[in-house]
C-alpha positions as CSV (number, residue, x, y, z in Angstrom):
1,M,0.0,0.0,0.0
2,R,1.4,3.4,-1.0
3,D,1.1,6.5,1.2
4,I,-0.3,9.6,-0.4
5,D,-1.3,13.1,0.7
6,L,-5.0,13.2,-0.2
7,M,-7.8,10.9,-1.3
8,I,-11.1,12.2,-2.4
9,I,-13.8,9.5,-2.1
10,G,-17.3,9.1,-3.2
11,G,-19.7,10.6,-5.7
12,K,-18.9,10.6,-9.4
13,A,-15.8,11.5,-11.3
14,L,-15.9,12.6,-15.0
15,L,-12.8,11.4,-16.8
16,L,-11.6,13.7,-19.6
17,D,-11.0,10.7,-21.9
18,S,-12.2,10.2,-25.4
19,K,-15.5,8.7,-24.1
20,N,-16.1,11.2,-21.3
21,T,-16.3,8.3,-18.9
22,C,-18.3,8.9,-15.7
23,L,-17.4,6.7,-12.7
24,D,-19.9,6.2,-9.9
25,R,-18.4,5.7,-6.3
26,A,-15.1,7.1,-7.5
27,A,-11.9,8.0,-5.7
28,V,-9.1,10.2,-6.7
29,A,-5.6,9.7,-5.2
30,I,-3.4,12.9,-5.0
31,N,0.2,13.1,-4.0
32,D,2.6,16.1,-4.2
33,G,0.0,18.0,-6.2
34,D,-0.3,15.2,-8.8
35,I,-3.4,13.1,-9.5
36,I,-1.8,9.7,-9.5
37,A,-4.9,7.5,-9.7
38,V,-8.6,7.7,-10.4
39,G,-10.9,4.7,-10.1
40,H,-13.6,3.0,-8.1
41,S,-13.4,3.8,-4.4
42,E,-12.9,0.2,-3.4
43,Q,-10.0,-0.3,-5.9
44,I,-8.2,2.9,-4.9
45,A,-8.6,2.3,-1.2
46,K,-6.8,-1.0,-1.5
47,Q,-3.9,0.6,-3.2
48,Y,-3.4,3.9,-1.3
49,R,-3.4,5.2,2.3
50,A,-3.9,8.9,2.6
51,K,-2.8,11.4,5.2
52,K,-6.1,13.2,4.6
53,N,-9.4,11.8,3.3
54,H,-12.2,14.0,1.9
55,H,-15.6,12.4,1.5
56,C,-17.2,14.1,-1.4
57,P,-20.6,12.8,-2.4
58,G,-21.7,14.3,-5.6
59,F,-19.8,15.3,-8.7
60,S,-16.0,15.9,-8.7
61,D,-14.1,17.8,-11.4
62,Y,-10.8,19.5,-11.8
63,A,-12.1,22.8,-10.4
64,R,-13.3,21.0,-7.2
65,L,-10.1,19.1,-6.9
66,R,-8.1,22.4,-7.1
67,Q,-10.2,23.9,-4.3
68,L,-9.8,20.8,-2.1
69,S,-6.0,20.5,-2.6
70,H,-5.2,24.2,-2.4
71,A,-3.0,23.7,-5.5
72,R,-2.8,25.5,-8.8
73,S,-5.0,23.8,-11.4
74,D,-2.0,23.0,-13.6
75,D,-0.4,21.2,-10.6
76,L,-3.4,18.8,-10.5
77,L,-3.1,17.7,-14.1
78,P,-1.2,14.5,-14.6
79,R,2.4,15.1,-15.5
80,H,4.4,13.1,-18.0
81,R,7.7,12.1,-16.4
């Protein structure tokens, strides 16, 4: 299990992929300002342990993630390393 800074759990997450996939009961794992994983809550919770969990029923998008993490929006976009 990997330690991370923040996990946002619950609600729906709209993925900005070619199909505009919408996940129910989603979780977003964030570490050092990077979104490192998005998936179903059960799957993400098995892989990551967060210092801070935020339960967010409803709809999550990048604007909401920016507000929750207190980071610049470009810091939340996945980086190619």
